[in-house]
Structures are given as structure tokens and as C-alpha cells.
All heavy atoms as TSV, in Angstrom:
chain	resi	resn	atom	element	x	y	z
A	1	MET	N	N	6.688	12.129	13.695
A	1	MET	CA	C	5.440	11.547	13.243
A	1	MET	C	C	5.598	10.033	13.225
A	1	MET	O	O	6.489	9.502	12.577
A	1	MET	CB	C	5.103	12.081	11.852
A	1	MET	CG	C	3.776	11.622	11.364
A	1	MET	SD	S	3.155	12.570	9.976
A	1	MET	CE	C	4.075	11.893	8.644
A	2	ALA	N	N	4.747	9.339	13.939
A	2	ALA	CA	C	4.835	7.887	14.052
A	2	ALA	C	C	3.987	7.193	13.003
A	2	ALA	O	O	2.972	7.714	12.552
A	2	ALA	CB	C	4.382	7.461	15.438
A	3	LEU	N	N	4.424	6.025	12.636
A	3	LEU	CA	C	3.688	5.179	11.703
A	3	LEU	C	C	2.419	4.675	12.382
A	3	LEU	O	O	2.465	4.193	13.511
A	3	LEU	CB	C	4.571	4.004	11.290
A	3	LEU	CG	C	3.987	2.978	10.348
A	3	LEU	CD1	C	3.747	3.615	8.979
A	3	LEU	CD2	C	4.942	1.804	10.201
A	4	GLU	N	N	1.283	4.819	11.710
A	4	GLU	CA	C	0.027	4.303	12.258
A	4	GLU	C	C	0.006	2.797	12.064
A	4	GLU	O	O	0.114	2.313	10.943
A	4	GLU	CB	C	-1.164	4.935	11.550
A	4	GLU	CG	C	-2.494	4.483	12.114
A	4	GLU	CD	C	-3.679	5.118	11.412
A	4	GLU	OE1	O	-3.530	6.189	10.821
A	4	GLU	OE2	O	-4.752	4.507	11.457
A	5	MET	N	N	-0.115	2.067	13.147
A	5	MET	CA	C	-0.106	0.604	13.080
A	5	MET	C	C	-1.547	0.099	13.068
A	5	MET	O	O	-2.136	-0.194	14.113
A	5	MET	CB	C	0.670	0.023	14.264
A	5	MET	CG	C	2.112	0.481	14.324
A	5	MET	SD	S	3.118	-0.087	12.953
A	5	MET	CE	C	3.543	-1.712	13.507
A	6	ARG	N	N	-2.136	0.047	11.897
A	6	ARG	CA	C	-3.523	-0.402	11.773
A	6	ARG	C	C	-3.623	-1.882	12.106
A	6	ARG	O	O	-2.721	-2.657	11.830
A	6	ARG	CB	C	-4.023	-0.115	10.368
A	6	ARG	CG	C	-4.017	1.381	10.111
A	6	ARG	CD	C	-4.501	1.735	8.753
A	6	ARG	NE	N	-4.365	3.188	8.570
A	6	ARG	CZ	C	-4.280	3.771	7.410
A	6	ARG	NH1	N	-4.318	3.055	6.302
A	6	ARG	NH2	N	-4.161	5.070	7.332
A	7	ASP	N	N	-4.747	-2.263	12.694
A	7	ASP	CA	C	-4.873	-3.631	13.210
A	7	ASP	C	C	-5.712	-4.563	12.344
A	7	ASP	O	O	-5.954	-5.706	12.715
A	7	ASP	CB	C	-5.432	-3.601	14.634
A	7	ASP	CG	C	-6.828	-3.009	14.709
A	7	ASP	OD1	O	-7.334	-2.514	13.686
A	7	ASP	OD2	O	-7.406	-3.045	15.812
A	8	ARG	N	N	-6.147	-4.091	11.177
A	8	ARG	CA	C	-6.955	-4.918	10.266
A	8	ARG	C	C	-6.519	-4.700	8.829
A	8	ARG	O	O	-6.149	-3.600	8.434
A	8	ARG	CB	C	-8.434	-4.566	10.365
A	8	ARG	CG	C	-9.048	-4.886	11.687
A	8	ARG	CD	C	-9.709	-6.249	11.640
A	8	ARG	NE	N	-10.207	-6.557	12.967
A	8	ARG	CZ	C	-9.954	-7.693	13.586
A	8	ARG	NH1	N	-9.248	-8.605	13.015
A	8	ARG	NH2	N	-10.426	-7.920	14.783
A	9	CYS	N	N	-6.638	-5.750	8.041
A	9	CYS	CA	C	-6.379	-5.661	6.606
A	9	CYS	C	C	-7.500	-4.854	5.956
A	9	CYS	O	O	-8.675	-5.071	6.245
A	9	CYS	CB	C	-6.323	-7.062	6.005
A	9	CYS	SG	S	-6.217	-7.102	4.204
A	10	GLU	N	N	-7.135	-3.911	5.088
A	10	GLU	CA	C	-8.133	-3.067	4.421
A	10	GLU	C	C	-8.892	-3.797	3.320
A	10	GLU	O	O	-9.925	-3.317	2.870
A	10	GLU	CB	C	-7.461	-1.830	3.829
A	10	GLU	CG	C	-6.936	-0.890	4.884
A	10	GLU	CD	C	-6.341	0.361	4.283
A	10	GLU	OE1	O	-6.844	0.865	3.263
A	10	GLU	OE2	O	-5.348	0.845	4.855
A	11	ARG	N	N	-8.411	-4.952	2.900
A	11	ARG	CA	C	-9.086	-5.685	1.822
A	11	ARG	C	C	-10.051	-6.720	2.389
A	11	ARG	O	O	-11.219	-6.721	2.074
A	11	ARG	CB	C	-8.063	-6.360	0.919
A	11	ARG	CG	C	-8.680	-7.091	-0.253
A	11	ARG	CD	C	-7.587	-7.589	-1.181
A	11	ARG	NE	N	-8.138	-8.196	-2.380
A	11	ARG	CZ	C	-7.847	-9.412	-2.794
A	11	ARG	NH1	N	-7.007	-10.170	-2.100
A	11	ARG	NH2	N	-8.376	-9.885	-3.896
A	12	CYS	N	N	-9.546	-7.620	3.220
A	12	CYS	CA	C	-10.406	-8.698	3.725
A	12	CYS	C	C	-11.040	-8.358	5.068
A	12	CYS	O	O	-12.000	-8.998	5.465
A	12	CYS	CB	C	-9.627	-10.006	3.817
A	12	CYS	SG	S	-8.335	-10.047	5.077
A	13	THR	N	N	-10.544	-7.402	5.770
A	13	THR	CA	C	-11.007	-6.928	7.088
A	13	THR	C	C	-11.101	-8.016	8.157
A	13	THR	O	O	-11.464	-7.728	9.275
A	13	THR	CB	C	-12.360	-6.176	7.013
A	13	THR	OG1	O	-13.396	-7.077	6.645
A	13	THR	CG2	C	-12.283	-5.003	6.061
A	14	THR	N	N	-10.778	-9.244	7.818
A	14	THR	CA	C	-10.855	-10.311	8.815
A	14	THR	C	C	-9.494	-10.650	9.395
A	14	THR	O	O	-9.411	-11.226	10.457
A	14	THR	CB	C	-11.475	-11.588	8.217
A	14	THR	OG1	O	-10.693	-12.002	7.099
A	14	THR	CG2	C	-12.901	-11.362	7.787
A	15	ALA	N	N	-8.437	-10.296	8.695
A	15	ALA	CA	C	-7.102	-10.632	9.176
A	15	ALA	C	C	-6.664	-9.635	10.252
A	15	ALA	O	O	-6.571	-8.444	9.999
A	15	ALA	CB	C	-6.100	-10.630	8.026
A	16	ALA	N	N	-6.433	-10.146	11.458
A	16	ALA	CA	C	-5.910	-9.304	12.535
A	16	ALA	C	C	-4.431	-9.073	12.290
A	16	ALA	O	O	-3.699	-10.002	11.939
A	16	ALA	CB	C	-6.124	-9.989	13.881
A	17	LEU	N	N	-3.987	-7.837	12.439
A	17	LEU	CA	C	-2.596	-7.479	12.180
A	17	LEU	C	C	-1.967	-6.897	13.445
A	17	LEU	O	O	-1.969	-5.680	13.648
A	17	LEU	CB	C	-2.522	-6.462	11.038
A	17	LEU	CG	C	-3.132	-6.894	9.707
A	17	LEU	CD1	C	-3.145	-5.733	8.727
A	17	LEU	CD2	C	-2.384	-8.083	9.139
A	18	PRO	N	N	-1.421	-7.752	14.305
A	18	PRO	CA	C	-0.793	-7.242	15.520
A	18	PRO	C	C	0.455	-6.424	15.177
A	18	PRO	O	O	1.077	-6.642	14.127
A	18	PRO	CB	C	-0.429	-8.503	16.298
A	18	PRO	CG	C	-0.373	-9.592	15.291
A	18	PRO	CD	C	-1.337	-9.211	14.194
A	19	PRO	N	N	0.847	-5.468	16.025
A	19	PRO	CA	C	2.003	-4.607	15.755
A	19	PRO	C	C	3.305	-5.378	15.523
A	19	PRO	O	O	4.183	-4.909	14.826
A	19	PRO	CB	C	2.122	-3.736	17.000
A	19	PRO	CG	C	0.764	-3.758	17.611
A	19	PRO	CD	C	0.173	-5.101	17.266
A	20	ASP	N	N	3.414	-6.577	16.099
A	20	ASP	CA	C	4.636	-7.357	15.930
A	20	ASP	C	C	4.485	-8.441	14.864
A	20	ASP	O	O	5.346	-9.292	14.694
A	20	ASP	CB	C	5.062	-7.979	17.265
A	20	ASP	CG	C	4.027	-8.926	17.838
A	20	ASP	OD1	O	2.842	-8.853	17.428
A	20	ASP	OD2	O	4.380	-9.744	18.699
A	21	GLY	N	N	3.378	-8.394	14.099
A	21	GLY	CA	C	3.123	-9.400	13.074
A	21	GLY	C	C	3.373	-8.869	11.671
A	21	GLY	O	O	3.550	-7.670	11.467
A	22	PRO	N	N	3.388	-9.764	10.681
A	22	PRO	CA	C	3.638	-9.346	9.304
A	22	PRO	C	C	2.448	-8.611	8.691
A	22	PRO	O	O	1.295	-8.931	8.958
A	22	PRO	CB	C	3.899	-10.662	8.576
A	22	PRO	CG	C	3.131	-11.677	9.354
A	22	PRO	CD	C	3.198	-11.210	10.785
A	23	ALA	N	N	2.759	-7.609	7.881
A	23	ALA	CA	C	1.750	-6.856	7.142
A	23	ALA	C	C	2.467	-6.142	6.003
A	23	ALA	O	O	3.695	-6.048	5.997
A	23	ALA	CB	C	1.042	-5.852	8.040
A	24	ARG	N	N	1.713	-5.623	5.045
A	24	ARG	CA	C	2.272	-4.857	3.931
A	24	ARG	C	C	1.612	-3.487	3.904
A	24	ARG	O	O	0.407	-3.372	4.160
A	24	ARG	CB	C	2.021	-5.559	2.599
A	24	ARG	CG	C	2.612	-6.952	2.508
A	24	ARG	CD	C	4.128	-6.893	2.431
A	24	ARG	NE	N	4.728	-8.210	2.274
A	24	ARG	CZ	C	5.149	-8.963	3.281
A	24	ARG	NH1	N	5.032	-8.538	4.519
A	24	ARG	NH2	N	5.697	-10.135	3.051
A	25	ILE	N	N	2.404	-2.443	3.625
A	25	ILE	CA	C	1.881	-1.081	3.575
A	25	ILE	C	C	2.417	-0.359	2.341
A	25	ILE	O	O	3.460	-0.715	1.798
A	25	ILE	CB	C	2.236	-0.263	4.834
A	25	ILE	CG1	C	3.753	-0.132	4.996
A	25	ILE	CG2	C	1.593	-0.855	6.074
A	25	ILE	CD1	C	4.184	0.835	6.086
A	26	CYS	N	N	1.685	0.679	1.917
A	26	CYS	CA	C	2.182	1.569	0.865
A	26	CYS	C	C	2.681	2.838	1.540
A	26	CYS	O	O	2.633	2.962	2.761
A	26	CYS	CB	C	1.077	1.875	-0.155
A	26	CYS	SG	S	-0.201	2.977	0.468
A	27	SER	N	N	3.135	3.805	0.759
A	27	SER	CA	C	3.670	5.030	1.342
A	27	SER	C	C	2.603	5.882	2.039
A	27	SER	O	O	2.929	6.772	2.819
A	27	SER	CB	C	4.396	5.863	0.284
A	27	SER	OG	O	3.495	6.259	-0.721
A	28	TYR	N	N	1.325	5.605	1.769
A	28	TYR	CA	C	0.236	6.321	2.439
A	28	TYR	C	C	-0.288	5.550	3.652
A	28	TYR	O	O	-1.299	5.908	4.235
A	28	TYR	CB	C	-0.915	6.582	1.466
A	28	TYR	CG	C	-0.545	7.579	0.396
A	28	TYR	CD1	C	-0.177	7.150	-0.869
A	28	TYR	CD2	C	-0.546	8.948	0.661
A	28	TYR	CE1	C	0.172	8.059	-1.861
A	28	TYR	CE2	C	-0.200	9.859	-0.314
A	28	TYR	CZ	C	0.160	9.413	-1.570
A	28	TYR	OH	O	0.515	10.311	-2.537
A	29	GLU	N	N	0.383	4.457	4.000
A	29	GLU	CA	C	0.060	3.611	5.138
A	29	GLU	C	C	-1.215	2.794	4.947
A	29	GLU	O	O	-1.827	2.347	5.926
A	29	GLU	CB	C	0.017	4.392	6.456
A	29	GLU	CG	C	1.353	5.006	6.821
A	29	GLU	CD	C	1.343	5.732	8.149
A	29	GLU	OE1	O	0.525	5.392	9.025
A	29	GLU	OE2	O	2.158	6.652	8.302
A	30	CYS	N	N	-1.660	2.604	3.707
A	30	CYS	CA	C	-2.719	1.632	3.459
A	30	CYS	C	C	-2.140	0.301	3.904
A	30	CYS	O	O	-0.973	0.013	3.630
A	30	CYS	CB	C	-3.091	1.588	1.982
A	30	CYS	SG	S	-3.694	3.165	1.331
A	31	THR	N	N	-2.913	-0.508	4.592
A	31	THR	CA	C	-2.376	-1.688	5.257
A	31	THR	C	C	-3.136	-2.943	4.852
A	31	THR	O	O	-4.369	-2.961	4.861
A	31	THR	CB	C	-2.465	-1.509	6.785
A	31	THR	OG1	O	-1.819	-0.274	7.136
A	31	THR	CG2	C	-1.803	-2.644	7.522
A	32	PHE	N	N	-2.374	-3.998	4.521
A	32	PHE	CA	C	-2.955	-5.251	4.055
A	32	PHE	C	C	-2.229	-6.438	4.670
A	32	PHE	O	O	-1.030	-6.360	4.963
A	32	PHE	CB	C	-2.867	-5.346	2.531
A	32	PHE	CG	C	-3.533	-4.193	1.832
A	32	PHE	CD1	C	-2.811	-3.079	1.453
A	32	PHE	CD2	C	-4.894	-4.209	1.590
A	32	PHE	CE1	C	-3.414	-2.001	0.830
A	32	PHE	CE2	C	-5.513	-3.133	0.972
A	32	PHE	CZ	C	-4.775	-2.033	0.589
A	33	CYS	N	N	-2.949	-7.546	4.841
A	33	CYS	CA	C	-2.312	-8.781	5.290
A	33	CYS	C	C	-1.460	-9.325	4.136
A	33	CYS	O	O	-1.652	-8.949	2.967
A	33	CYS	CB	C	-3.346	-9.803	5.752
A	33	CYS	SG	S	-4.447	-10.425	4.453
A	34	THR	N	N	-0.539	-10.182	4.436
A	34	THR	CA	C	0.364	-10.715	3.423
A	34	THR	C	C	-0.379	-11.458	2.313
A	34	THR	O	O	-0.090	-11.230	1.132
A	34	THR	CB	C	1.425	-11.606	4.083
A	34	THR	OG1	O	2.152	-10.805	5.038
A	34	THR	CG2	C	2.398	-12.165	3.071
A	35	PRO	N	N	-1.354	-12.338	2.613
A	35	PRO	CA	C	-2.063	-13.025	1.528
A	35	PRO	C	C	-2.794	-12.064	0.581
A	35	PRO	O	O	-2.761	-12.248	-0.638
A	35	PRO	CB	C	-3.054	-13.945	2.252
A	35	PRO	CG	C	-2.443	-14.174	3.584
A	35	PRO	CD	C	-1.746	-12.890	3.925
A	36	CYS	N	N	-3.410	-11.024	1.113
A	36	CYS	CA	C	-4.097	-10.053	0.249
A	36	CYS	C	C	-3.084	-9.277	-0.588
A	36	CYS	O	O	-3.304	-9.041	-1.776
A	36	CYS	CB	C	-4.962	-9.102	1.076
A	36	CYS	SG	S	-6.506	-9.849	1.653
A	37	ALA	N	N	-1.969	-8.864	0.010
A	37	ALA	CA	C	-0.943	-8.130	-0.733
A	37	ALA	C	C	-0.400	-8.986	-1.878
A	37	ALA	O	O	-0.197	-8.477	-2.982
A	37	ALA	CB	C	0.185	-7.711	0.203
A	38	GLU	N	N	-0.197	-10.256	-1.624
A	38	GLU	CA	C	0.281	-11.150	-2.676
A	38	GLU	C	C	-0.773	-11.320	-3.767
A	38	GLU	O	O	-0.442	-11.348	-4.959
A	38	GLU	CB	C	0.676	-12.491	-2.080
A	38	GLU	CG	C	1.941	-12.404	-1.244
A	38	GLU	CD	C	2.269	-13.674	-0.499
A	38	GLU	OE1	O	1.483	-14.651	-0.544
A	38	GLU	OE2	O	3.337	-13.701	0.160
A	39	ALA	N	N	-2.038	-11.398	-3.394
A	39	ALA	CA	C	-3.122	-11.535	-4.380
A	39	ALA	C	C	-3.238	-10.289	-5.255
A	39	ALA	O	O	-3.691	-10.365	-6.400
A	39	ALA	CB	C	-4.448	-11.804	-3.669
A	40	MET	N	N	-2.810	-9.143	-4.730
A	40	MET	CA	C	-2.864	-7.885	-5.487
A	40	MET	C	C	-1.526	-7.602	-6.171
A	40	MET	O	O	-1.279	-6.487	-6.631
A	40	MET	CB	C	-3.231	-6.729	-4.545
A	40	MET	CG	C	-4.613	-6.885	-3.942
A	40	MET	SD	S	-5.107	-5.509	-2.887
A	40	MET	CE	C	-3.947	-5.619	-1.533
A	41	ASP	N	N	-0.656	-8.606	-6.230
A	41	ASP	CA	C	0.657	-8.490	-6.869
A	41	ASP	C	C	1.506	-7.360	-6.296
A	41	ASP	O	O	2.278	-6.714	-7.009
A	41	ASP	CB	C	0.523	-8.323	-8.383
A	41	ASP	CG	C	-0.070	-9.564	-9.055
A	41	ASP	OD1	O	0.252	-10.678	-8.609
A	41	ASP	OD2	O	-0.852	-9.398	-10.000
A	42	GLY	N	N	1.337	-7.082	-4.997
A	42	GLY	CA	C	2.166	-6.082	-4.330
A	42	GLY	C	C	1.890	-4.647	-4.729
A	42	GLY	O	O	2.726	-3.776	-4.526
A	43	VAL	N	N	0.679	-4.400	-5.281
A	43	VAL	CA	C	0.308	-3.046	-5.711
A	43	VAL	C	C	-0.903	-2.590	-4.909
A	43	VAL	O	O	-1.921	-3.287	-4.838
A	43	VAL	CB	C	-0.013	-3.010	-7.215
A	43	VAL	CG1	C	-0.459	-1.620	-7.641
A	43	VAL	CG2	C	1.196	-3.454	-8.029
A	44	CYS	N	N	-0.817	-1.404	-4.301
A	44	CYS	CA	C	-1.920	-0.860	-3.516
A	44	CYS	C	C	-3.091	-0.513	-4.436
A	44	CYS	O	O	-2.911	0.235	-5.405
A	44	CYS	CB	C	-1.456	0.389	-2.766
A	44	CYS	SG	S	-2.774	1.160	-1.805
A	45	PRO	N	N	-4.292	-1.007	-4.134
A	45	PRO	CA	C	-5.449	-0.695	-4.970
A	45	PRO	C	C	-5.949	0.742	-4.786
A	45	PRO	O	O	-6.690	1.249	-5.617
A	45	PRO	CB	C	-6.504	-1.697	-4.511
A	45	PRO	CG	C	-6.161	-1.970	-3.088
A	45	PRO	CD	C	-4.650	-1.918	-3.045
A	46	ASN	N	N	-5.521	1.399	-3.717
A	46	ASN	CA	C	-5.970	2.765	-3.443
A	46	ASN	C	C	-5.156	3.814	-4.196
A	46	ASN	O	O	-5.713	4.772	-4.727
A	46	ASN	CB	C	-5.903	3.055	-1.942
A	46	ASN	CG	C	-6.758	2.096	-1.148
A	46	ASN	OD1	O	-7.826	1.691	-1.573
A	46	ASN	ND2	N	-6.274	1.691	0.009
A	47	CYS	N	N	-3.830	3.632	-4.226
A	47	CYS	CA	C	-2.972	4.659	-4.839
A	47	CYS	C	C	-2.089	4.135	-5.960
A	47	CYS	O	O	-1.422	4.922	-6.626
A	47	CYS	CB	C	-2.105	5.314	-3.772
A	47	CYS	SG	S	-0.847	4.205	-3.081
A	48	GLY	N	N	-2.045	2.824	-6.133
A	48	GLY	CA	C	-1.199	2.243	-7.171
A	48	GLY	C	C	0.253	2.111	-6.764
A	48	GLY	O	O	1.096	1.715	-7.565
A	49	GLY	N	N	0.551	2.429	-5.508
A	49	GLY	CA	C	1.924	2.351	-5.011
A	49	GLY	C	C	2.340	0.937	-4.653
A	49	GLY	O	O	1.521	0.017	-4.571
A	50	GLU	N	N	3.627	0.774	-4.405
A	50	GLU	CA	C	4.208	-0.512	-4.028
A	50	GLU	C	C	3.826	-0.861	-2.588
A	50	GLU	O	O	3.860	-0.004	-1.699
A	50	GLU	CB	C	5.727	-0.425	-4.139
A	50	GLU	CG	C	6.440	-1.635	-3.627
A	50	GLU	CD	C	7.950	-1.447	-3.595
A	50	GLU	OE1	O	8.433	-0.305	-3.669
A	50	GLU	OE2	O	8.645	-2.463	-3.474
A	51	LEU	N	N	3.480	-2.116	-2.353
A	51	LEU	CA	C	3.242	-2.605	-0.996
A	51	LEU	C	C	4.532	-3.237	-0.501
A	51	LEU	O	O	5.059	-4.162	-1.119
A	51	LEU	CB	C	2.095	-3.622	-0.976
A	51	LEU	CG	C	0.725	-3.042	-1.303
A	51	LEU	CD1	C	-0.312	-4.156	-1.401
A	51	LEU	CD2	C	0.302	-2.011	-0.268
A	52	ALA	N	N	5.034	-2.729	0.606
A	52	ALA	CA	C	6.294	-3.185	1.180
A	52	ALA	C	C	6.041	-3.733	2.578
A	52	ALA	O	O	5.026	-3.405	3.210
A	52	ALA	CB	C	7.271	-2.017	1.248
A	53	PRO	N	N	6.948	-4.569	3.091
A	53	PRO	CA	C	6.778	-5.075	4.452
A	53	PRO	C	C	6.701	-3.927	5.460
A	53	PRO	O	O	7.485	-2.976	5.388
A	53	PRO	CB	C	8.030	-5.919	4.687
A	53	PRO	CG	C	8.470	-6.311	3.320
A	53	PRO	CD	C	8.124	-5.137	2.437
A	54	ARG	N	N	5.733	-4.016	6.352
A	54	ARG	CA	C	5.579	-3.004	7.404
A	54	ARG	C	C	6.589	-3.295	8.512
A	54	ARG	O	O	6.749	-4.445	8.915
A	54	ARG	CB	C	4.164	-3.070	7.966
A	54	ARG	CG	C	3.898	-2.093	9.098
A	54	ARG	CD	C	2.491	-2.181	9.621
A	54	ARG	NE	N	2.307	-3.383	10.432
A	54	ARG	CZ	C	1.176	-3.706	11.049
A	54	ARG	NH1	N	0.113	-2.931	10.920
A	54	ARG	NH2	N	1.093	-4.803	11.747
A	55	PRO	N	N	7.279	-2.276	9.026
A	55	PRO	CA	C	8.181	-2.506	10.162
A	55	PRO	C	C	7.377	-3.058	11.343
A	55	PRO	O	O	6.211	-2.699	11.537
A	55	PRO	CB	C	8.729	-1.125	10.492
A	55	PRO	CG	C	8.471	-0.308	9.274
A	55	PRO	CD	C	7.260	-0.882	8.621
A	56	ARG	N	N	8.002	-3.918	12.093
A	56	ARG	CA	C	7.321	-4.506	13.265
A	56	ARG	C	C	7.658	-3.713	14.507
A	56	ARG	O	O	8.737	-3.170	14.646
A	56	ARG	CB	C	7.730	-5.959	13.440
A	56	ARG	CG	C	7.278	-6.807	12.276
A	56	ARG	CD	C	7.652	-8.243	12.497
A	56	ARG	NE	N	7.355	-8.990	11.280
A	56	ARG	CZ	C	7.331	-10.299	11.229
A	56	ARG	NH1	N	7.590	-11.019	12.303
A	56	ARG	NH2	N	7.066	-10.910	10.106
A	57	ARG	N	N	6.683	-3.638	15.399
A	57	ARG	CA	C	6.865	-2.985	16.700
A	57	ARG	C	C	6.798	-4.049	17.767
A	57	ARG	O	O	5.995	-4.976	17.684
A	57	ARG	CB	C	5.712	-2.008	16.925
A	57	ARG	CG	C	6.169	-0.622	17.211
A	57	ARG	CD	C	5.003	0.315	17.399
A	57	ARG	NE	N	5.137	1.374	16.415
A	57	ARG	CZ	C	4.207	2.232	16.130
A	57	ARG	NH1	N	3.042	2.164	16.700
A	57	ARG	NH2	N	4.426	3.171	15.249
A	58	ALA	N	N	7.625	-3.924	18.766
A	58	ALA	CA	C	7.601	-4.879	19.866
A	58	ALA	C	C	6.227	-4.840	20.533
A	58	ALA	O	O	5.636	-3.771	20.697
A	58	ALA	CB	C	8.690	-4.549	20.881
A	59	ALA	N	N	5.734	-5.995	20.924
A	59	ALA	CA	C	4.455	-6.080	21.618
A	59	ALA	C	C	4.567	-5.397	22.974
A	59	ALA	O	O	5.599	-5.471	23.636
A	59	ALA	CB	C	4.036	-7.533	21.785
A	60	ALA	N	N	3.505	-4.722	23.370
A	60	ALA	CA	C	3.488	-4.058	24.686
A	60	ALA	C	C	3.470	-5.096	25.785
A	60	ALA	O	O	2.859	-6.156	25.667
A	60	ALA	CB	C	2.269	-3.154	24.798
A	61	ASP	N	N	4.163	-4.802	26.859
A	61	ASP	CA	C	4.200	-5.727	28.013
A	61	ASP	C	C	2.878	-5.760	28.734
A	61	ASP	O	O	2.159	-4.863	28.806
A	61	ASP	CB	C	5.304	-5.332	28.989
A	61	ASP	CG	C	6.672	-5.564	28.368
A	61	ASP	OD1	O	6.791	-6.452	27.498
A	61	ASP	OD2	O	7.625	-4.859	28.776
């Protein structure tokens, strides 16, 4: 089962999140840009879980 690499922040919806760029996710794969995650004190507003750095994927050629 692969990690879903969402391309938009769920809070501000304006931040583009490329697969090789920084983002924060919870264990349910809720996805946020770094500024939004910091504004939420690293806590997912959907489940209350910890927001951790999302692994990066190499950009497709």
C-alpha cells in the first residue's frame, strides 16, 4: 500500500505540495503545508494526531 501524495494543503488549499517538496501528514495521511502545520502547533485538526514530515518522493523525469 503506497502513501497517497496529495498535492494541496487541506487547510489553505493554495499551497502546492509537489511530491519532492516539504509537507506534514498525520497517520491518516491528512496533508498540510509547513506554515499551516506550524500554525496548528503540529496537531491534525481532523483526528488530533501528530503532524510529522511527509517522506519525499523523487520527481518524475
